[in-house]
Structure formats: structure tokens, C-alpha cells
Backbone as JSON Lines, residues from 0, in Angstrom:
{"i":0,"aa":"X","n":[25.89,46.6,162.32],"ca":[26.03,47.15,163.68],"c":[26.29,48.66,163.61]}
{"i":1,"aa":"X","n":[27.18,49.03,162.66],"ca":[27.51,50.45,162.49],"c":[26.29,51.23,162.03]}
{"i":2,"aa":"X","n":[25.5,50.58,161.13],"ca":[24.3,51.24,160.61],"c":[23.31,51.51,161.74]}
{"i":3,"aa":"X","n":[23.13,50.49,162.62],"ca":[22.21,50.66,163.76],"c":[22.68,51.78,164.67]}
{"i":4,"aa":"X","n":[24.0,51.82,164.91],"ca":[24.55,52.87,165.76],"c":[24.36,54.24,165.13]}
{"i":5,"aa":"X","n":[24.52,54.29,163.8],"ca":[24.35,55.55,163.08],"c":[22.9,56.03,163.15]}
{"i":6,"aa":"X","n":[21.95,55.1,163.01],"ca":[20.53,55.43,163.09],"c":[20.18,55.96,164.48]}
{"i":7,"aa":"X","n":[20.73,55.29,165.52],"ca":[20.47,55.71,166.9],"c":[21.03,57.11,167.15]}
{"i":8,"aa":"X","n":[22.25,57.36,166.64],"ca":[22.87,58.68,166.82],"c":[22.07,59.76,166.12]}
{"i":9,"aa":"X","n":[21.6,59.44,164.91],"ca":[20.79,60.4,164.17],"c":[19.48,60.7,164.89]}
{"i":10,"aa":"X","n":[18.88,59.65,165.46],"ca":[17.63,59.81,166.21],"c":[17.83,60.74,167.41]}
{"i":11,"aa":"X","n":[18.91,60.5,168.16],"ca":[19.19,61.31,169.35],"c":[19.46,62.76,168.97]}
{"i":12,"aa":"X","n":[20.21,62.97,167.88],"ca":[20.49,64.34,167.43],"c":[19.2,65.05,166.99]}
{"i":13,"aa":"X","n":[18.34,64.31,166.3],"ca":[17.1,64.9,165.8],"c":[16.17,65.32,166.93]}
{"i":14,"aa":"X","n":[16.14,64.5,167.98],"ca":[15.21,64.77,169.08],"c":[15.95,65.14,170.37]}
{"i":15,"aa":"X","n":[17.12,65.75,170.2],"ca":[17.96,66.09,171.36],"c":[17.22,66.98,172.35]}
{"i":16,"aa":"X","n":[16.42,67.91,171.85],"ca":[15.71,68.84,172.74],"c":[14.74,68.1,173.66]}
{"i":17,"aa":"X","n":[14.1,67.06,173.14],"ca":[13.16,66.28,173.96],"c":[13.91,65.49,175.02]}
{"i":18,"aa":"X","n":[15.02,64.86,174.63],"ca":[15.81,64.1,175.6],"c":[16.38,65.0,176.69]}
{"i":19,"aa":"X","n":[16.82,66.19,176.3],"ca":[17.34,67.15,177.29],"c":[16.23,67.6,178.23]}
{"i":20,"aa":"X","n":[15.06,67.88,177.67],"ca":[13.92,68.31,178.48],"c":[13.54,67.25,179.51]}
{"i":21,"aa":"X","n":[13.43,66.0,179.07],"ca":[13.05,64.91,179.98],"c":[14.12,64.7,181.05]}
{"i":22,"aa":"X","n":[15.39,64.77,180.65],"ca":[16.49,64.61,181.61],"c":[16.46,65.71,182.66]}
{"i":23,"aa":"X","n":[16.23,66.94,182.21],"ca":[16.15,68.07,183.15],"c":[14.95,67.93,184.08]}
{"i":24,"aa":"X","n":[13.85,67.44,183.54],"ca":[12.65,67.23,184.35],"c":[12.93,66.23,185.47]}
{"i":25,"aa":"X","n":[13.63,65.15,185.11],"ca":[13.99,64.14,186.11],"c":[14.96,64.73,187.14]}
{"i":26,"aa":"X","n":[15.93,65.5,186.66],"ca":[16.91,66.11,187.56],"c":[16.25,67.08,188.52]}
{"i":27,"aa":"X","n":[15.31,67.88,188.02],"ca":[14.57,68.81,188.88],"c":[13.79,68.04,189.94]}
{"i":28,"aa":"X","n":[13.23,66.88,189.55],"ca":[12.53,66.03,190.52],"c":[13.45,65.55,191.62]}
{"i":29,"aa":"X","n":[14.68,65.16,191.25],"ca":[15.66,64.71,192.24],"c":[16.0,65.85,193.21]}
{"i":30,"aa":"X","n":[16.24,67.03,192.65],"ca":[16.55,68.19,193.49],"c":[15.38,68.53,194.41]}
{"i":31,"aa":"X","n":[14.17,68.47,193.87],"ca":[12.98,68.76,194.66],"c":[12.83,67.76,195.8]}
{"i":32,"aa":"X","n":[13.14,66.49,195.53],"ca":[13.07,65.46,196.57],"c":[14.04,65.76,197.7]}
{"i":33,"aa":"X","n":[15.26,66.21,197.34],"ca":[16.25,66.57,198.35],"c":[15.81,67.8,199.14]}
{"i":34,"aa":"X","n":[15.16,68.74,198.46],"ca":[14.67,69.95,199.13],"c":[13.58,69.6,200.14]}
{"i":35,"aa":"X","n":[12.74,68.64,199.8],"ca":[11.68,68.21,200.72],"c":[12.29,67.71,202.03]}
{"i":36,"aa":"X","n":[13.4,66.97,201.92],"ca":[14.08,66.48,203.13],"c":[14.5,67.64,204.01]}
{"i":37,"aa":"X","n":[15.1,68.65,203.41],"ca":[15.58,69.81,204.18],"c":[14.44,70.64,204.75]}
{"i":38,"aa":"X","n":[13.26,70.55,204.14],"ca":[12.11,71.33,204.62],"c":[11.36,70.63,205.76]}
{"i":39,"aa":"X","n":[11.69,69.35,206.0],"ca":[11.03,68.62,207.09],"c":[11.54,69.13,208.43]}
{"i":40,"aa":"X","n":[10.66,69.19,209.42],"ca":[11.11,69.62,210.74],"c":[11.77,68.45,211.48]}
{"i":41,"aa":"X","n":[12.36,68.76,212.62],"ca":[13.14,67.77,213.37],"c":[12.3,66.56,213.76]}
{"i":42,"aa":"X","n":[11.09,66.8,214.23],"ca":[10.23,65.71,214.7],"c":[9.86,64.78,213.55]}
{"i":43,"aa":"X","n":[9.55,65.35,212.39],"ca":[9.2,64.53,211.23],"c":[10.37,63.64,210.82]}
{"i":44,"aa":"X","n":[11.56,64.22,210.82],"ca":[12.75,63.44,210.46],"c":[13.01,62.33,211.48]}
{"i":45,"aa":"X","n":[12.87,62.66,212.75],"ca":[13.1,61.67,213.8],"c":[12.08,60.53,213.73]}
{"i":46,"aa":"X","n":[10.84,60.86,213.48],"ca":[9.8,59.83,213.37],"c":[10.08,58.88,212.22]}
{"i":47,"aa":"X","n":[10.44,59.44,211.08],"ca":[10.71,58.62,209.9],"c":[11.97,57.79,210.09]}
{"i":48,"aa":"X","n":[13.0,58.41,210.67],"ca":[14.25,57.68,210.86],"c":[14.11,56.59,211.91]}
{"i":49,"aa":"X","n":[13.19,56.75,212.86],"ca":[12.95,55.73,213.87],"c":[12.59,54.4,213.22]}
{"i":50,"aa":"X","n":[11.68,54.45,212.26],"ca":[11.25,53.23,211.57],"c":[12.35,52.69,210.67]}
{"i":51,"aa":"X","n":[13.08,53.6,210.02],"ca":[14.18,53.17,209.16],"c":[15.29,52.53,209.96]}
{"i":52,"aa":"X","n":[15.61,53.14,211.1],"ca":[16.67,52.61,211.97],"c":[16.28,51.24,212.51]}
{"i":53,"aa":"X","n":[15.03,51.08,212.89],"ca":[14.56,49.79,213.4],"c":[14.64,48.72,212.31]}
{"i":54,"aa":"X","n":[14.3,49.11,211.08],"ca":[14.39,48.17,209.96],"c":[15.83,47.75,209.73]}
{"i":55,"aa":"X","n":[16.76,48.71,209.75],"ca":[18.17,48.4,209.54],"c":[18.71,47.47,210.62]}
{"i":56,"aa":"X","n":[18.31,47.71,211.88],"ca":[18.8,46.88,212.98],"c":[18.28,45.45,212.91]}
{"i":57,"aa":"X","n":[17.07,45.3,212.38],"ca":[16.47,43.97,212.28],"c":[16.91,43.23,211.02]}
{"i":58,"aa":"X","n":[17.44,43.97,210.05],"ca":[17.75,43.39,208.74],"c":[18.73,42.22,208.78]}
{"i":59,"aa":"X","n":[19.88,42.33,209.49],"ca":[20.82,41.21,209.48],"c":[20.24,39.91,210.03]}
{"i":60,"aa":"X","n":[19.35,40.0,211.02],"ca":[18.79,38.8,211.63],"c":[17.52,38.3,210.98]}
{"i":61,"aa":"X","n":[16.94,39.1,210.09],"ca":[15.69,38.72,209.44],"c":[15.95,37.65,208.38]}
{"i":62,"aa":"X","n":[15.04,36.68,208.26],"ca":[15.17,35.7,207.17],"c":[15.04,36.41,205.83]}
{"i":63,"aa":"X","n":[15.93,36.06,204.91],"ca":[15.95,36.74,203.62],"c":[14.72,36.4,202.79]}
{"i":64,"aa":"X","n":[14.18,37.43,202.15],"ca":[13.08,37.21,201.21],"c":[13.67,36.57,199.97]}
{"i":65,"aa":"X","n":[12.94,35.65,199.39],"ca":[13.4,34.96,198.19],"c":[13.81,35.95,197.11]}
{"i":66,"aa":"X","n":[15.02,35.75,196.57],"ca":[15.5,36.62,195.5],"c":[14.61,36.53,194.28]}
{"i":67,"aa":"X","n":[14.05,35.33,194.06],"ca":[13.15,35.16,192.92],"c":[11.88,35.98,193.09]}
{"i":68,"aa":"X","n":[11.37,36.04,194.32],"ca":[10.18,36.85,194.6],"c":[10.47,38.33,194.39]}
{"i":69,"aa":"X","n":[11.65,38.76,194.87],"ca":[12.06,40.15,194.68],"c":[12.22,40.48,193.2]}
{"i":70,"aa":"X","n":[12.81,39.53,192.46],"ca":[13.02,39.72,191.03],"c":[11.7,39.89,190.31]}
{"i":71,"aa":"X","n":[10.77,39.0,190.62],"ca":[9.45,39.06,189.98],"c":[8.74,40.37,190.31]}
{"i":72,"aa":"X","n":[8.78,40.74,191.6],"ca":[8.11,41.96,192.04],"c":[8.72,43.2,191.38]}
{"i":73,"aa":"X","n":[10.06,43.26,191.38],"ca":[10.76,44.41,190.81],"c":[10.53,44.52,189.31]}
{"i":74,"aa":"X","n":[10.65,43.39,188.61],"ca":[10.51,43.4,187.16],"c":[9.12,43.85,186.73]}
{"i":75,"aa":"X","n":[8.1,43.26,187.35],"ca":[6.73,43.58,186.94],"c":[6.32,44.99,187.37]}
{"i":76,"aa":"X","n":[6.91,45.49,188.45],"ca":[6.65,46.88,188.85],"c":[7.11,47.83,187.74]}
{"i":77,"aa":"X","n":[8.34,47.63,187.27],"ca":[8.87,48.5,186.23],"c":[8.17,48.28,184.89]}
{"i":78,"aa":"X","n":[7.77,47.04,184.62],"ca":[7.04,46.76,183.38],"c":[5.71,47.51,183.37]}
{"i":79,"aa":"X","n":[5.01,47.48,184.5],"ca":[3.72,48.19,184.58],"c":[3.91,49.69,184.42]}
{"i":80,"aa":"X","n":[4.98,50.21,184.99],"ca":[5.26,51.65,184.88],"c":[5.55,52.02,183.43]}
{"i":81,"aa":"X","n":[6.37,51.2,182.77],"ca":[6.69,51.45,181.37],"c":[5.46,51.31,180.48]}
{"i":82,"aa":"X","n":[4.63,50.32,180.79],"ca":[3.4,50.11,180.02],"c":[2.49,51.33,180.13]}
{"i":83,"aa":"X","n":[2.43,51.9,181.32],"ca":[1.61,53.1,181.53],"c":[2.13,54.25,180.68]}
{"i":84,"aa":"X","n":[3.46,54.44,180.67],"ca":[4.07,55.49,179.85],"c":[3.81,55.23,178.37]}
{"i":85,"aa":"X","n":[3.92,53.95,177.98],"ca":[3.68,53.55,176.59],"c":[2.27,53.93,176.15]}
{"i":86,"aa":"X","n":[1.29,53.6,176.98],"ca":[-0.12,53.89,176.66],"c":[-0.36,55.4,176.61]}
{"i":87,"aa":"X","n":[0.25,56.13,177.54],"ca":[0.09,57.59,177.55],"c":[0.66,58.22,176.27]}
{"i":88,"aa":"X","n":[1.72,57.6,175.75],"ca":[2.31,58.1,174.51],"c":[1.4,57.94,173.31]}
{"i":89,"aa":"X","n":[0.44,57.03,173.41],"ca":[-0.5,56.8,172.31],"c":[-1.61,57.84,172.27]}
{"i":90,"aa":"X","n":[-1.72,58.6,173.35],"ca":[-2.77,59.63,173.42],"c":[-2.13,61.01,173.41]}
{"i":91,"aa":"X","n":[-2.77,61.92,172.74],"ca":[-2.24,63.28,172.63],"c":[-2.24,63.99,173.98]}
{"i":92,"aa":"X","n":[-3.23,63.69,174.79],"ca":[-3.36,64.38,176.08],"c":[-2.54,63.71,177.19]}
{"i":93,"aa":"X","n":[-1.78,62.69,176.82],"ca":[-1.04,61.94,177.85],"c":[0.28,62.55,178.26]}
{"i":94,"aa":"X","n":[0.79,63.52,177.48],"ca":[2.12,64.07,177.76],"c":[2.25,64.7,179.15]}
{"i":95,"aa":"X","n":[1.31,65.52,179.59],"ca":[1.45,66.09,180.95],"c":[1.54,65.03,182.04]}
{"i":96,"aa":"X","n":[0.82,63.93,181.85],"ca":[0.87,62.85,182.84],"c":[2.25,62.2,182.82]}
{"i":97,"aa":"X","n":[2.83,62.04,181.63],"ca":[4.18,61.49,181.51],"c":[5.16,62.38,182.25]}
{"i":98,"aa":"X","n":[5.03,63.69,182.09],"ca":[5.92,64.62,182.79],"c":[5.79,64.47,184.3]}
{"i":99,"aa":"X","n":[4.57,64.32,184.78],"ca":[4.34,64.16,186.22],"c":[4.97,62.87,186.72]}
{"i":100,"aa":"X","n":[4.8,61.78,185.97],"ca":[5.35,60.48,186.37],"c":[6.87,60.54,186.47]}
{"i":101,"aa":"X","n":[7.51,61.14,185.48],"ca":[8.97,61.23,185.47],"c":[9.46,62.15,186.59]}
{"i":102,"aa":"X","n":[8.76,63.25,186.79],"ca":[9.12,64.17,187.86],"c":[9.02,63.47,189.22]}
{"i":103,"aa":"X","n":[7.94,62.72,189.44],"ca":[7.75,62.03,190.72],"c":[8.79,60.94,190.93]}
{"i":104,"aa":"X","n":[9.21,60.29,189.84],"ca":[10.28,59.3,189.94],"c":[11.55,59.96,190.46]}
{"i":105,"aa":"X","n":[11.84,61.14,189.91],"ca":[13.01,61.88,190.38],"c":[12.88,62.3,191.83]}
{"i":106,"aa":"X","n":[11.68,62.72,192.23],"ca":[11.43,63.12,193.61],"c":[11.71,61.96,194.57]}
{"i":107,"aa":"X","n":[11.25,60.77,194.21],"ca":[11.44,59.59,195.06],"c":[12.93,59.29,195.24]}
{"i":108,"aa":"X","n":[13.68,59.33,194.14],"ca":[15.12,59.07,194.22],"c":[15.81,60.15,195.05]}
{"i":109,"aa":"X","n":[15.49,61.41,194.78],"ca":[16.11,62.51,195.51],"c":[15.8,62.49,196.99]}
{"i":110,"aa":"X","n":[14.55,62.18,197.32],"ca":[14.15,62.12,198.73],"c":[14.84,60.96,199.44]}
{"i":111,"aa":"X","n":[14.88,59.8,198.79],"ca":[15.47,58.61,199.42],"c":[16.95,58.82,199.73]}
{"i":112,"aa":"X","n":[17.69,59.28,198.73],"ca":[19.12,59.51,198.93],"c":[19.34,60.68,199.89]}
{"i":113,"aa":"X","n":[18.58,61.75,199.7],"ca":[18.73,62.93,200.56],"c":[18.46,62.63,202.02]}
{"i":114,"aa":"X","n":[17.43,61.82,202.29],"ca":[17.09,61.51,203.68],"c":[18.17,60.66,204.33]}
{"i":115,"aa":"X","n":[18.68,59.67,203.6],"ca":[19.74,58.82,204.15],"c":[20.98,59.64,204.48]}
{"i":116,"aa":"X","n":[21.38,60.51,203.56],"ca":[22.57,61.33,203.78],"c":[22.33,62.33,204.91]}
{"i":117,"aa":"X","n":[21.15,62.92,204.96],"ca":[20.81,63.9,205.99],"c":[20.87,63.3,207.38]}
{"i":118,"aa":"X","n":[20.42,62.06,207.52],"ca":[20.33,61.43,208.84],"c":[21.57,60.62,209.22]}
{"i":119,"aa":"X","n":[22.27,60.09,208.23],"ca":[23.37,59.17,208.52],"c":[24.72,59.64,208.0]}
{"i":120,"aa":"X","n":[24.76,60.79,207.34],"ca":[26.02,61.31,206.84],"c":[26.66,60.4,205.81]}
{"i":121,"aa":"X","n":[27.97,60.14,205.99],"ca":[28.69,59.31,205.03],"c":[28.16,57.88,205.01]}
{"i":122,"aa":"X","n":[27.72,57.39,206.16],"ca":[27.12,56.05,206.19],"c":[25.84,56.01,205.35]}
{"i":123,"aa":"X","n":[25.09,57.1,205.38],"ca":[23.88,57.18,204.57],"c":[24.21,57.19,203.09]}
{"i":124,"aa":"X","n":[25.29,57.91,202.73],"ca":[25.72,57.94,201.34],"c":[26.16,56.55,200.89]}
{"i":125,"aa":"X","n":[26.87,55.84,201.77],"ca":[27.3,54.48,201.45],"c":[26.1,53.55,201.31]}
{"i":126,"aa":"X","n":[25.13,53.7,202.21],"ca":[23.91,52.88,202.14],"c":[23.17,53.12,200.84]}
{"i":127,"aa":"X","n":[23.05,54.38,200.46],"ca":[22.38,54.73,199.19],"c":[23.16,54.19,198.0]}
{"i":128,"aa":"X","n":[24.49,54.21,198.11],"ca":[25.34,53.76,197.0],"c":[25.16,52.28,196.7]}
{"i":129,"aa":"X","n":[24.88,51.49,197.74],"ca":[24.76,50.03,197.52],"c":[23.31,49.58,197.36]}
{"i":130,"aa":"X","n":[22.36,50.36,197.87],"ca":[20.96,49.9,197.84],"c":[20.09,50.62,196.81]}
{"i":131,"aa":"X","n":[20.45,51.85,196.47],"ca":[19.63,52.65,195.56],"c":[20.32,52.87,194.22]}
{"i":132,"aa":"X","n":[21.6,53.21,194.26],"ca":[22.31,53.61,193.04],"c":[22.44,52.51,191.97]}
{"i":133,"aa":"X","n":[22.84,51.27,192.34],"ca":[23.14,50.28,191.28],"c":[22.04,50.09,190.26]}
{"i":134,"aa":"X","n":[20.82,49.77,190.71],"ca":[19.73,49.54,189.76],"c":[19.26,50.83,189.1]}
{"i":135,"aa":"X","n":[19.36,51.95,189.84],"ca":[18.9,53.22,189.28],"c":[19.83,53.77,188.22]}
{"i":136,"aa":"X","n":[21.08,53.34,188.21],"ca":[21.98,53.73,187.13],"c":[21.49,53.19,185.79]}
{"i":137,"aa":"X","n":[20.69,52.14,185.84],"ca":[20.09,51.57,184.63],"c":[18.66,52.06,184.46]}
{"i":138,"aa":"X","n":[17.89,52.03,185.56],"ca":[16.46,52.36,185.49],"c":[16.21,53.81,185.11]}
{"i":139,"aa":"X","n":[17.0,54.73,185.65],"ca":[16.78,56.15,185.35],"c":[16.93,56.44,183.85]}
{"i":140,"aa":"X","n":[18.03,55.98,183.2],"ca":[18.11,56.17,181.74],"c":[16.96,55.5,180.99]}
{"i":141,"aa":"X","n":[16.51,54.33,181.48],"ca":[15.4,53.64,180.83],"c":[14.14,54.51,180.86]}
{"i":142,"aa":"X","n":[13.84,55.08,182.02],"ca":[12.65,55.93,182.13],"c":[12.79,57.22,181.32]}
{"i":143,"aa":"X","n":[13.99,57.76,181.27],"ca":[14.22,58.96,180.46],"c":[13.99,58.67,178.98]}
{"i":144,"aa":"X","n":[14.54,57.54,178.52],"ca":[14.34,57.15,177.12],"c":[12.88,56.84,176.84]}
{"i":145,"aa":"X","n":[12.23,56.11,177.76],"ca":[10.81,55.75,177.58],"c":[9.94,57.0,177.52]}
{"i":146,"aa":"X","n":[10.17,57.94,178.43],"ca":[9.4,59.18,178.43],"c":[9.63,59.99,177.17]}
{"i":147,"aa":"X","n":[10.88,60.0,176.7],"ca":[11.2,60.74,175.47],"c":[10.53,60.1,174.26]}
{"i":148,"aa":"X","n":[10.59,58.77,174.18],"ca":[9.95,58.06,173.06],"c":[8.44,58.31,173.04]}
{"i":149,"aa":"X","n":[7.83,58.28,174.23],"ca":[6.39,58.52,174.32],"c":[6.05,59.94,173.86]}
{"i":150,"aa":"X","n":[6.88,60.91,174.24],"ca":[6.65,62.29,173.81],"c":[6.82,62.43,172.3]}
{"i":151,"aa":"X","n":[7.85,61.78,171.77],"ca":[8.11,61.85,170.32],"c":[6.94,61.28,169.53]}
{"i":152,"aa":"X","n":[6.43,60.12,169.98],"ca":[5.31,59.5,169.29],"c":[4.06,60.38,169.4]}
{"i":153,"aa":"X","n":[3.84,60.93,170.58],"ca":[2.68,61.79,170.8],"c":[2.76,63.06,169.95]}
{"i":154,"aa":"X","n":[3.96,63.64,169.86],"ca":[4.16,64.82,169.0],"c":[3.88,64.48,167.54]}
{"i":155,"aa":"X","n":[4.27,63.26,167.14],"ca":[4.01,62.82,165.78],"c":[2.52,62.77,165.48]}
{"i":156,"aa":"X","n":[1.75,62.3,166.45],"ca":[0.29,62.26,166.28],"c":[-0.28,63.68,166.16]}
{"i":157,"aa":"X","n":[0.24,64.58,166.99],"ca":[-0.23,65.97,166.96],"c":[0.06,66.61,165.6]}
{"i":158,"aa":"X","n":[1.27,66.36,165.08],"ca":[1.65,66.92,163.78],"c":[0.74,66.41,162.67]}
{"i":159,"aa":"X","n":[0.39,65.13,162.75],"ca":[-0.51,64.55,161.74],"c":[-1.88,65.2,161.8]}
{"i":160,"aa":"X","n":[-2.36,65.46,163.01],"ca":[-3.68,66.09,163.15],"c":[-3.66,67.53,162.67]}
{"i":161,"aa":"X","n":[-2.61,68.26,163.06],"ca":[-2.51,69.67,162.67],"c":[-2.38,69.81,161.15]}
{"i":162,"aa":"X","n":[-1.56,68.93,160.56],"ca":[-1.34,68.98,159.11],"c":[-2.43,68.26,158.34]}
{"i":163,"aa":"X","n":[-3.39,67.7,159.08],"ca":[-4.5,66.95,158.47],"c":[-3.99,65.8,157.59]}
{"i":164,"aa":"X","n":[-2.97,65.1,158.16],"ca":[-2.4,63.96,157.45],"c":[-2.7,62.67,158.21]}
{"i":165,"aa":"X","n":[-3.83,62.66,158.9],"ca":[-4.19,61.51,159.72],"c":[-4.43,60.26,158.87]}
{"i":166,"aa":"X","n":[-4.64,60.48,157.55],"ca":[-4.85,59.33,156.67],"c":[-3.56,58.57,156.4]}
{"i":167,"aa":"X","n":[-2.41,59.2,156.69],"ca":[-1.13,58.53,156.49],"c":[-1.03,57.33,157.42]}
{"i":168,"aa":"X","n":[-0.36,56.27,156.97],"ca":[-0.28,55.04,157.78],"c":[0.39,55.28,159.13]}
{"i":169,"aa":"X","n":[-0.26,54.84,160.18],"ca":[0.27,55.01,161.53],"c":[0.95,53.75,162.03]}
{"i":170,"aa":"X","n":[0.73,52.64,161.31],"ca":[1.25,51.35,161.76],"c":[2.77,51.28,161.82]}
{"i":171,"aa":"X","n":[3.52,51.71,160.78],"ca":[4.99,51.63,160.86],"c":[5.58,52.37,162.06]}
{"i":172,"aa":"X","n":[5.18,53.64,162.32],"ca":[5.71,54.31,163.52],"c":[5.31,53.61,164.82]}
{"i":173,"aa":"X","n":[4.09,53.06,164.83],"ca":[3.62,52.36,166.03],"c":[4.44,51.11,166.28]}
{"i":174,"aa":"X","n":[4.78,50.38,165.22],"ca":[5.6,49.17,165.36],"c":[6.98,49.53,165.89]}
{"i":175,"aa":"X","n":[7.59,50.58,165.34],"ca":[8.9,51.02,165.82],"c":[8.83,51.43,167.29]}
{"i":176,"aa":"X","n":[7.79,52.16,167.62],"ca":[7.56,52.61,169.0],"c":[7.45,51.42,169.94]}
{"i":177,"aa":"X","n":[6.69,50.42,169.54],"ca":[6.48,49.22,170.36],"c":[7.77,48.42,170.51]}
{"i":178,"aa":"X","n":[8.52,48.28,169.42],"ca":[9.76,47.5,169.45],"c":[10.8,48.15,170.36]}
{"i":179,"aa":"X","n":[10.85,49.46,170.34],"ca":[11.81,50.17,171.21],"c":[11.46,49.97,172.68]}
{"i":180,"aa":"X","n":[10.18,49.96,173.0],"ca":[9.78,49.71,174.39],"c":[10.09,48.28,174.79]}
{"i":181,"aa":"X","n":[9.9,47.34,173.88],"ca":[10.25,45.94,174.17],"c":[11.75,45.82,174.41]}
{"i":182,"aa":"X","n":[12.54,46.57,173.66],"ca":[14.0,46.56,173.84],"c":[14.38,47.09,175.22]}
{"i":183,"aa":"X","n":[13.65,48.08,175.7],"ca":[13.93,48.64,177.03],"c":[13.7,47.61,178.13]}
{"i":184,"aa":"X","n":[12.84,46.63,177.87],"ca":[12.56,45.6,178.88],"c":[13.81,44.77,179.19]}
{"i":185,"aa":"X","n":[14.73,44.68,178.24],"ca":[15.99,43.96,178.48],"c":[16.75,44.64,179.62]}
{"i":186,"aa":"X","n":[16.83,45.95,179.57],"ca":[17.53,46.71,180.6],"c":[16.77,46.69,181.93]}
{"i":187,"aa":"X","n":[15.45,46.67,181.84],"ca":[14.63,46.54,183.05],"c":[14.95,45.21,183.74]}
{"i":188,"aa":"X","n":[15.09,44.15,182.94],"ca":[15.43,42.84,183.5],"c":[16.78,42.85,184.2]}
{"i":189,"aa":"X","n":[17.76,43.51,183.59],"ca":[19.1,43.61,184.2],"c":[19.03,44.38,185.51]}
{"i":190,"aa":"X","n":[18.3,45.49,185.51],"ca":[18.15,46.29,186.74],"c":[17.44,45.5,187.83]}
{"i":191,"aa":"X","n":[16.43,44.73,187.45],"ca":[15.68,43.92,188.42],"c":[16.57,42.84,189.03]}
{"i":192,"aa":"X","n":[17.44,42.25,188.23],"ca":[18.38,41.24,188.74],"c":[19.33,41.86,189.75]}
{"i":193,"aa":"X","n":[19.86,43.04,189.43],"ca":[20.75,43.74,190.36],"c":[20.03,44.07,191.66]}
{"i":194,"aa":"X","n":[18.79,44.58,191.53],"ca":[18.0,44.97,192.69],"c":[17.64,43.77,193.56]}
{"i":195,"aa":"X","n":[17.5,42.6,192.96],"ca":[17.02,41.42,193.69],"c":[18.15,40.55,194.24]}
{"i":196,"aa":"X","n":[19.27,40.49,193.53],"ca":[20.33,39.57,193.92],"c":[21.56,40.27,194.5]}
{"i":197,"aa":"X","n":[21.93,41.42,193.97],"ca":[23.16,42.07,194.41],"c":[22.94,43.12,195.5]}
{"i":198,"aa":"X","n":[21.96,43.99,195.29],"ca":[21.73,45.08,196.25],"c":[21.41,44.6,197.67]}
{"i":199,"aa":"X","n":[20.54,43.58,197.85],"ca":[20.25,43.12,199.22],"c":[21.48,42.6,199.95]}
{"i":200,"aa":"X","n":[22.35,41.89,199.23],"ca":[23.58,41.37,199.84],"c":[24.49,42.52,200.25]}
{"i":201,"aa":"X","n":[24.66,43.48,199.34],"ca":[25.52,44.63,199.62],"c":[24.95,45.46,200.77]}
{"i":202,"aa":"X","n":[23.62,45.62,200.8],"ca":[22.99,46.41,201.87],"c":[23.18,45.74,203.22]}
{"i":203,"aa":"X","n":[23.02,44.42,203.28],"ca":[23.21,43.71,204.55],"c":[24.64,43.87,205.05]}
{"i":204,"aa":"X","n":[25.6,43.8,204.14],"ca":[27.01,43.94,204.53],"c":[27.28,45.33,205.11]}
{"i":205,"aa":"X","n":[26.72,46.34,204.48],"ca":[26.91,47.72,204.95],"c":[26.23,47.93,206.3]}
{"i":206,"aa":"X","n":[25.01,47.42,206.45],"ca":[24.26,47.57,207.71],"c":[24.98,46.86,208.85]}
{"i":207,"aa":"X","n":[25.52,45.68,208.58],"ca":[26.27,44.95,209.61],"c":[27.51,45.73,210.02]}
{"i":208,"aa":"X","n":[28.14,46.41,209.06],"ca":[29.32,47.21,209.36],"c":[28.95,48.43,210.21]}
{"i":209,"aa":"X","n":[27.8,49.05,209.89],"ca":[27.37,50.25,210.62],"c":[26.93,49.93,212.04]}
{"i":210,"aa":"X","n":[26.2,48.83,212.21],"ca":[25.6,48.51,213.51],"c":[26.36,47.42,214.27]}
{"i":211,"aa":"X","n":[27.57,47.15,213.87],"ca":[28.32,46.09,214.57],"c":[28.72,46.55,215.98]}
């Protein structure tokens, strides 16, 4: 166990610059998403909040969607996203697309939280805390790690090409790369369970408190 922890620590130290870059990229996306909210005019905000407010008011009385259906939908959505990042990491030209995907993920989170807080104040912050934050506390690190691993693998391919060492075996690094992505699926499953079973219950409770 200690050896595994030591290997992980060494890996993070070795590629710290990549992990920092990806984390900053995601953070910039979150900030950009919040900025978009502030750049919207009054009518745009009112139109969007009209539909959100109607959804919230109907939520307590609406029949609940099956948690199993939500779990399946959430899990496979994240699996497909990770698979896309995985495939992009196998290609040298895939890195810019990975950056765009991670940036857009940050934008979505920043916009969602920013809009709720902008329109609902503390109630919006509470709504975001129970409906957006729980699963994203797991999913965001997963995407940051996945994006970093894809970049690391892609950089490795570039180094082999530049150094003309393409004849060196690629299978061992590819197996490690694949196993790490499979390991990330465990955390995706945990996040999907939270999103499907816990967040909807917490959101309904908060909405009932706000609109009682």
C-alpha cells in the first residue's frame, strides 16, 4: 500500500506542471462561466429564470424519475466523456481538443452555479450546494486527472517521435494508461450514485423550503 502511494506521489511530482495546467484551465472555465452570467442582459436572465423557476415549482409535485434510470444515464454520460478523452490522448493532435473539453466543463459548472446565485442569492447558493456540488466534488478531480493522463500519454508519443524511438514498445505505457482510466470509473460510479440517489432528494427538500 505504501509502495503504491509512493509511486502515485512520485508520478504527481514528476508531472506537477501538467496537473497544475489542467487545474488552472478548468478554473478559468469556471470563472468564464460566471462572467457569462454577469454579461447577460436583464431580459435574457429573466427568460432563462422563468423556465428554471417553473421547473422548481413543479418539482415537488412531479412523479420522481427512477433513480436507476438516472444512475444509468449519469454513469454512461461520464463514461462516454472519459472515453472521448482517452481516445484523444492516443493521438498527438488530440491535446487541443482535450483542453477545449475541460475548459467547457468548467464553463458549464461556473455558469450553472453563477446563474443560480445571481438570480436567487443565498437560496441559489444552497440549491447549487445540494444539486451541483456533491457529485462535482468527485467528477471535477476525475476529469482533471483524466485530462492530465491523456496529455502525459500524448506527450510521451511526441517524445518518441521526436527522438525517433518509435520502435520502443508502446504496449506497457498503453496498458498503464488504460488501467488508470478504468480505475477512474470507480469514482465515476460513486459520483453517479450521489447524483442519482442523494442530490434529487436534497434538491426537493431545498425547493420545498424555498417555495413553501
